[in-house]
C-alpha positions in Angstrom: 15.1 -13.0 2.1 13.4 -9.6 1.3 9.7 -9.6 0.5 10.2 -6.9 -2.2 13.3 -5.8 -4.0 13.5 -3.2 -6.8 16.8 -3.1 -8.6 17.9 -0.1 -10.8 14.2 0.3 -11.7 13.3 2.9 -14.3 9.7 3.4 -15.5 8.1 5.4 -18.3 4.5 6.5 -18.7 3.4 7.6 -22.1 7.0 7.8 -23.2 8.0 10.0 -20.3 10.5 8.7 -17.6 8.9 9.0 -14.2 11.1 6.7 -12.1 14.9 6.7 -12.6 17.2 4.0 -11.2 15.2 3.0 -8.1 17.0 0.7 -5.7 14.7 -0.3 -2.8 13.9 -3.2 -0.5 11.2 -4.1 2.0 12.3 -6.8 4.4 10.1 -9.7 5.4 7.7 -8.6 8.1 8.6 -5.0 7.7 6.5 -1.9 7.1 8.2 0.9 5.0 6.9 4.4 4.4 7.3 6.5 1.2 7.1 10.3 1.4 7.2 12.6 -1.5 5.4 15.7 -3.0 2.8 15.4 -5.7 4.3 14.3 -9.0 7.4 12.7 -7.4 6.5 9.2 -8.7 5.0 7.6 -5.5 1.9 6.2 -7.1 3.9 5.3 -10.2 6.1 3.2 -8.0 3.1 1.3 -6.5 1.4 0.9 -9.9 4.6 -0.6 -11.4 5.0 -3.1 -8.5 1.3 -4.0 -9.0 1.9 -4.5 -12.7 -0.5 -2.0 -14.3 0.2 -2.1 -18.1 0.5 1.7 -18.7 3.6 1.8 -16.4 6.4 0.5 -18.6 9.6 -0.8 -17.0 12.4 0.5 -19.3 15.1 -1.0 -17.2 15.7 -2.9 -14.0 13.8 -5.6 -12.2 11.2 -6.3 -9.5 11.5 -9.4 -7.2 8.9 -10.7 -4.8 10.3 -13.1 -2.2 13.3 -13.8 -4.6 11.1 -14.4 -7.6 11.3 -12.0 -10.5 7.9 -10.6 -11.3 8.9 -7.7 -13.7 7.0 -9.2 -16.6 4.1 -10.8 -14.8 0.5 -9.6 -15.2 -1.6 -8.0 -12.5 -3.5 -11.1 -11.7 -0.4 -13.3 -11.6 1.2 -10.9 -9.1 -2.0 -10.9 -7.1 -1.9 -14.7 -6.9 1.6 -14.5 -5.6 0.4 -12.4 -2.7 0.3 -8.7 -3.6 -2.6 -6.7 -2.2 -3.4 -3.1 -3.1 -5.3 -0.4 -1.3 -6.5 2.6 -3.3 -6.2 6.2 -2.2 -9.9 6.6 -3.2 -11.5 3.1 -3.4 -13.8 3.1 -6.5 -17.5 2.3 -6.6 -18.4 -1.1 -8.0 -22.0 -0.9 -9.2 -23.9 -4.2 -9.4 -21.6 -6.1 -7.0 -22.6 -6.6 -3.4 -20.0 -6.2 -0.7 -20.9 -9.6 0.7 -20.2 -11.3 -2.7 -16.9 -9.5 -3.1 -15.8 -10.5 0.4 -16.6 -14.1 -0.5 -14.4 -13.8 -3.6 -11.6 -12.4 -1.4 -12.0 -15.2 1.1 -12.5 -17.8 -1.6 -15.8 -18.8 -0.1 -18.3 -20.7 -2.5 -21.0 -18.2 -3.5 -23.7 -20.6 -2.2 -22.2 -20.5 1.3 -22.2 -17.6 3.7 -19.1 -15.8 4.9 -16.9 -17.7 7.4 -17.1 -16.9 11.1 -13.7 -15.2 10.9 -15.0 -12.9 8.1 -18.2 -12.1 9.9 -16.2 -11.3 13.0 -14.1 -8.8 11.0 -17.3 -7.4 9.4 -18.7 -6.8 12.9 -15.4 -5.3 14.1 -15.4 -2.9 11.2 -19.1 -2.0 11.8 -20.0 -3.0 8.3 -22.9 -5.4 8.9 -25.5 -3.1 7.3 -23.3 -2.6 4.2 -23.0 -6.3 3.2 -25.9 -6.3 0.8 -25.2 -2.9 -0.7 -23.2 -2.3 -3.9 -19.5 -1.9 -3.1 -18.7 1.7 -2.1 -21.9 3.2 -3.6 -23.0 5.9 -1.2 -20.2 5.0 1.2 -18.3 7.8 3.1 -14.6 8.0 2.8 -14.1 6.1 6.1 -16.6 3.4 5.1 -14.9 2.9 1.7 -11.5 2.4 3.5 -13.0 0.0 6.1 -14.6 -2.0 3.3 -11.4 -2.1 1.4 -9.3 -3.2 4.3 -11.8 -5.9 5.0 -11.2 -7.2 1.5 -7.4 -7.0 1.9 -7.4 -8.9 5.2 -9.5 -11.7 3.9 -7.1 -12.1 0.9 -4.2 -12.6 3.3 -1.5 -10.9 1.1 2.2 -11.3 1.6 2.8 -7.7 0.6 0.4 -4.8 1.2 0.7 -1.7 -1.1 -1.2 1.1 0.5 -1.7 4.4 -1.3 -2.5 7.1 1.2 -4.5 5.0 3.7 -4.9 8.1 6.0 -6.4 10.3 3.3 -10.0 11.3 3.6 -10.6 9.1 6.7 -11.9 10.2 10.1 -9.8 9.6 13.2 -11.9 6.7 14.4 -11.9 4.9 11.1 -8.1 5.4 10.7 -7.4 4.1 14.2 -9.6 1.0 13.5 -8.2 0.1 10.0 -4.6 0.9 10.9 -4.7 -1.2 14.1 -6.2 -4.1 12.2 -3.5 -3.8 9.5 -0.8 -3.7 12.1 -2.3 -6.7 13.9 -2.4 -8.7 10.6 1.2 -7.8 9.8 2.4 -9.0 13.2 0.4 -12.3 13.0 1.2 -13.2 9.4 4.7 -11.9 9.0 3.5 -10.0 5.9 5.2 -6.8 4.8 3.8 -3.4 3.8 4.8 -0.4 1.6 2.8 2.7 2.5 2.5 6.0 0.8 1.5 8.9 3.1 1.5 12.7 3.0 -0.1 13.4 6.3 1.9 10.9 8.4 -1.1 10.1 10.7 -0.7 6.4 9.9 2.6 6.4 11.8 0.6 6.7 15.0 -0.8 3.2 14.5 1.6 1.2 12.3 5.2 0.6 13.3 7.4 1.3 10.3 11.0 0.3 10.2 12.2 3.0 7.8 10.9 5.9 5.7 12.2 7.1 2.4 11.8 10.3 0.4 11.0 10.0 -3.4 11.8 13.2 -5.2 11.8 13.8 -9.0 11.6 10.1 -9.6 14.5 9.1 -7.4 15.0 7.8 -3.8 17.0 10.6 -2.3 17.2 9.7 1.4 16.0 7.4 4.1 15.9 7.4 7.9 13.7 6.9 10.9 10.0 7.5 9.9 9.3 10.0 12.7 12.5 11.9 12.0 11.8 12.1 8.3 8.2 13.3 8.8 9.3 15.9 11.4 12.0 17.2 9.0 9.5 17.4 6.1 7.0 19.2 8.3 9.6 21.8 9.4 11.7 22.2 6.2 9.7 20.9 3.3 10.9 18.1 1.0 13.9 20.0 -0.4 15.0 21.0 3.0 14.6 17.5 4.3 16.8 16.1 1.5 19.5 18.7 2.2 19.7 17.8 5.9 23.2 16.4 6.6 21.8 14.0 9.2 19.8 12.0 6.7 21.2 8.9 5.0 22.2 9.3 1.4 20.7 7.7 -1.7 20.3 4.0 -1.7 18.4 1.5 0.3 19.6 -2.1 0.6 
């Protein structure tokens, strides 16, 4: 059974169609990459899977592990096992990172973080940030490390990652990507990752990559080949390449 399945999915934002007839699957235990230029609908795709209200499904359906979630709320989808990583994780003034990690781990507030959580905190070099407001004064790499800590403690079945390699130094990217890959292997969870730069491919094994252009999935192939083609020819040239598979992912 696929972890995620989008069937003939069309989405509107403010009355404007952004996604048009998307058919897409992420297999259990697989990592998939989405490439596309700005404005192609990549973030809309993630926001719709997540269930953000402004993203209106005009037709089609979304299934998570065989269960239709098209009309479920954000919190209902999160409880079913969807975790989301922001391109630019926001500041949360008045909430300490330690307390947020307790919520992610479902640790009673009167208790300290578990040994497993503290081991991850040490591995991510975030010990001195635990009693600071979430992301306030954090660098880009520190924000991403704090966010991945949260995600790993939530133990999601499906990770949605919006540009995890954006604004992150090489050391931080290597650390967070390696930990994500380790979690995916151990848990059998799946991931759908948006990337422009492609650096994440150095650390996470992706089964397939797809190109989203003008709100449609236009081709899919090996992630390395897709990224190389985009780098050399641009998105339009990549799509026109006869070696790429045509529309449709099943």
